[in-house]
N, C-alpha and C positions, 0 to 999 in steps of 0.2 A: 647195368641192366642184367637182371638175373631171370628173365622170363622170355617166353617165345611169343611171337606175334600170331594172332589168329589168322590162319590161311586156309583156303579151301583146296582140296586136291583137284578140283575141277578147273582152277585157274592156270593159265599159262605162266611161263617164267616171267614174261614181261608184266603180266598182271600182278603177280606176286611182288615183283620189284616196286610197282606203283603203289600197291597197298602198304607195303613196308615203308615206302617214302612218306606216305600220308601219316602213318603212325609216328614216324620220326619227326615230322613237323608238329604233331600233337605234343610229343615229348619236349621238343625245343620250345614250344609255346609255354610250357609250364616251367621249364628249367632256366631258360635265358631270354625267351621272347623270340618271336618269329614275325617276319614281314607279312602283313595281311594278304598281299597279292600272291606271294609264294604259297602261303597256306591254302588260299582259295583255289589256286591252280591245282595243287595236289588233291584237294577235296573234289574238284570237278572230275579229275581222272578216277579217283576212288569211286565216285558215283556212276561212272561209265561201267565199272566192273561190278559194283554192288548197287544196282539201280533201285531195288525194292526197299521200302521203308522198314519192313519187318526184318529182312536180312541185314540191313545196315544197323538196326538196333541190336541185333544178336551179335554181330561182329564187333561193334563198338563196345557193347557190354562186356564181352569176353576180354577185350583189350583193357577196359577200365578195371576189371576184376584182378588182372595180373599186374597192372602197372600203377593203378591208383589215379590215372589221368583220364579225364572225361573229354572224349572227342566231341560229344554233343555240346557241352558247355563252350568249348573253344569255337566250334562252328557258329554257334549263336552269337558269340562275341564278334567274330569275323564279319557276320552279316550286318551287325549293328554298327561296326566301326566304319570310319571314313577311309577312302583311298589314301595310301601312304602311311597309315597307322601301323604301329608295331603291336602285336598281340602278346599279352602276358596272362597266363592262366591263373 
């Protein structure tokens, strides 16, 4: 990983950790797979920190630009998957 995660200076340390954890789950989903429930749990926490659709799109687009991994596509897969499924981007 040769890039930085998109973070806001307005977020607390705990919020930054949660956002980074979500993006780590996105990475894992593309690299080796991630459990659907773990991914959705980190996404729910991410949405508590970034509740607006526009801000979510901006932050996730910034992440995709530096990493090549689409959080949007993995979230869509997670919502369509069944409980117990493993996600692979």
